[in-house]
N, C-alpha and C positions, 0 to 999 in steps of 0.2 A: 587413473581414478580416482577422480577429486570426490572424498568424503562430505558428506551433509545430513543436515538437522532438521527438521522443519518442527518449526514451532509455535503450539496454538493449533488447533485439532474441528474448526469450525470449515465453512462452508471452504474459503478459500484454501484452509490447511487442509483439507482433505484432497482438494483435487490438484494441489502441489504433492501428496503423499501417494496419490492414484497416475500423477503423471509423470515421476520420480520413477516408481515401478516400473514403467512403463512407457519409456520413451521412445518418440519418432527416430524408425528408421533416418539414421546419416543424420541429424539432430546434434546441437552441441549438449543434449542433456543424457544422451550414450555415453559421455564421460562423466558423468555424476552418477556416484554411490548414494544412496540414502541408508545412513546406518542407523539410522532412527526418528523416534520423532519426541517432544515431550509437550505434556499438558499439564493442568493442575487434577486433573478429573482420571480417574482409573480405566485403564482400558486394556492394557496388556498389549495385545496386535491387534496391528489392524492392517489388514491385506499382507499377511507376512513382514511389516514393519516392527519391529517391536519398540515400546514404551522406553523411555530410559529417564533418568532424573536431570532435570537442568544443571546438578552440580556437573555431572559426568559428560554432558555434551561441553559444556565450559571446559573440564581437564582433558578430553580425549585429544590425543595428538594425530589422531586418524580423519576428525572432521574437520574440514578447513571451513566450508562457509553453512551459515544460516538462513535457513527463509521463516523470516517472520511475521507470521498469521492471526497475532492476538488483537485481541481490542485495540481500539485505537490509542486511550489513557496509557497505555504497558508498553507502545512500541518504544518510547523514546530509551529509558529504564533497560530493559531487554540489548535494543542496539549497542550501547554503552558497557555492559557487560559483556557480550560477544565481541566489541571490539578490543578489550581492554585483554580477552583472553585470545587475543590476537587470530580471529575469526574474520573471513569476509562476511557480508551481510546485506543480503536482498530482503528488501521490508515493501508488503503492502502499505500502498498512501493511506494516511498522512508520515510522515515521519514523523514528524514529533505535534504538541498543539500549541508549536508558537515557532515563530523562525529564528526568533534569538538561538532556541534549540537547534531547531537543526542547521544553523550556521556553527557552532559547538559542535556537533555529530559529524558535521562534511570535515572540521579541521582536524577532530581526531581522527579517524579514515585515514587523513593525508598525514599526519603525523606516524600512525602505525603502517602506512605506506599498506592499506586493505582498501578494497573495492566495496561502497556501499550506495547499493542500488535504489533506487524506489519506483518501485512496480506500478505501471496503469496497465494492466491487458488490453482495457477498451482500446487503447493507439495503437494497440498492434493486428486489430481484425479486418476483415476484409471492408466490413461494412463502414469503416470508420477511414479507410486508406481510398476510397471512392468519393467519400465527404470530401475528404481534404484535396482530392484531386479538381472536386466540381466546381470550390470558393478559389482555387487558385487564382491570383490573378485580380480577382473581383473588391472591389470597394464595398466593404460592408455599410451600409447606409440606417440602420434598423434593424433589430430582430428580436425573438423573444424563445426563450428555454424554459419550459416548463416540464415540470416532473414530479412524481408523487410518490412515496412510499411508507410504511411504517413508523409509527413512533418509536422514536432510538430513547435509548436510557441514557442520560446526556453524562453519567456518573463516568462510562464506559468509551462511549465515543466523541464525550468531550463538546464543543460550543454546536448548535445546528447546522451553522456552515459549515462543518467538517462534514457534516454528510452529502453534502453538496458539491466538495473539494476535487471529486473527479469531472463532474460537468464543467467546472470553472480552468481544469489544465486541457479539456479539450478545446474550451473559447481562447485559451491562450495562445495554444499551437495552432490552430485555426490564423485566429488574427491578430498576435503580438502581445505586447504589455498591455494592461487593463488598467484603468485608473476605477478605483468607487465616486462614485457620486453621491449616492443615499443608499440607505437600506435600512429597512424596517422589516417588526417581529410582532406576529399576530398569534396571541396563546385563547383558547378555550378547554379551562382546564377539563368544568365538567362535559366536554364531550372529547377529552383526548384526541384535541384538535390542535395541530403548531403551525404557522407559514412565517417564509421569511422569505422577501421581496428585494432584488438588490437589483441596481443601476450601474450599469460601467458603459466609461467611453474608454474608445481608441486611443491611441499615440494622436491620430490625424482627429480624433474628436467626431 
């Protein structure tokens, strides 16, 4: 069995705890054993999973991998700590708030001979797989992707583009590398409203 710990118990972290406690039969998750979770808030236990300190998670020889589900801004620091401690890491996207930091983390994982995996669960859904089949072999002439959400706390999530990084990952996976040709941002503080509009171009323009 492969000992794991979940770091952060927001929506994603709670889903991780649930899935690790109840793995699907014959899935790789059956070989993972949840040894606890880490949170700044005090919970005690969640679904029989016990809360442990960050220090204990880093020191434990029984914990081989960490599932990081904290706010975006803390991903980089948390990944570094677990890699330094000799643990494999799975992190919810984005891995870091800059490409430079992400490259440093990849290199660190390679040096430590550890797996560093950025998870984007949407790419594994049946709906997305179907979408990928539908666009296979076709040329993208023009398209628009529009999505909405609540206003995010930039201190925790980073620059607004990071709230849309999941969709950017979709587009790159579907159509290859993209180049940003323009980007604008509109803010209306009195209405608590923000909009970012970005234009991309594919490799064949």
